[in-house]
N, C-alpha and C positions, 0 to 999 in steps of 0.2 A: 392482623391485630398484634401479634407477637413482635413484628418488626417495629411497630410504633413504640411498644413498651421498651424494647432494647435501645431504641434511639433516645428515649427519654432517660433511661438509666445512664447512657453514655454521655448525656449532656449535649448531643449534637442536634437535637430537635430545636425547631424554631420556638420562640416564646409563644405561650398560649395567648391568643388574641381575644378570648372570651372576656366579656365585661366583668369586672370585679364589683361585688356589692359591698358597699361600705355599711357597716352595721349601724353607724350613727345616722346615716341617711334613711335607713329603713324605719327608724323610730320617729322620724319627723313627719311621716305621712299621716293624713287625717283618716279617721275611720269611715268606712262606707256607710254604715248606719250607726246611729247613736245606740247606746245600751238600752235606753228606754224604748226606742222604736223596735229593736230586735226582740225585746221581751213581749211587747204588744203584738207583734206579728206572730211570734211563737205561740202565744196564748190563743190568738185567733185561729191559727192552723190546728191547734189541739182541739179547740171547740168544733171546728169544721169536721175533723176526723171523727170525733165522738158522735156528732149528730149524724154523719153519714153512715157510720157503723150501726148505730141504733136504728136508723131507718131501714137499712138493709136486713138487719136481724128481725125486724118487725114484719118482714114480708114484702118490703118495697123493692122495686127494681133498682138496678145500678144507676140508671139515669135519674130516677127520683132521689136516690141517695146523693148523687153528685149535685143536684139542684139544691137540696136541703143543706148540704155541706157548704155550698157557695153562699147561700143566704146566711147560714150560721157564722161563716167567716166574716162577712160584712158586719153583721150585728155584733159579733164578738170583738172585732177591732174597734168599732165605735164605742162599745161599752168599756173596754179596757183603756182606751184613750181618755175617756172621761174619768175613770176611776183612778188610774195610775198617774200620779203627779210628780 
């Protein structure tokens, strides 16, 4: 590794062939999710976690907590999709 460093300092190393990222090209990409969709999915996940934790604390098994959380996620996403405009 030190041989590569000394070669770089001496200028005798070949040019780096790694692709350069243009900062202006990075800003032209579209987002994977819209901000609205991200908020709706986040609120759905928080609803699912809350329902699952409450089910588990109430004496339910982890399997029942996961099922309740999944149902709460679906209901939460549907609800927040309707409410958030």
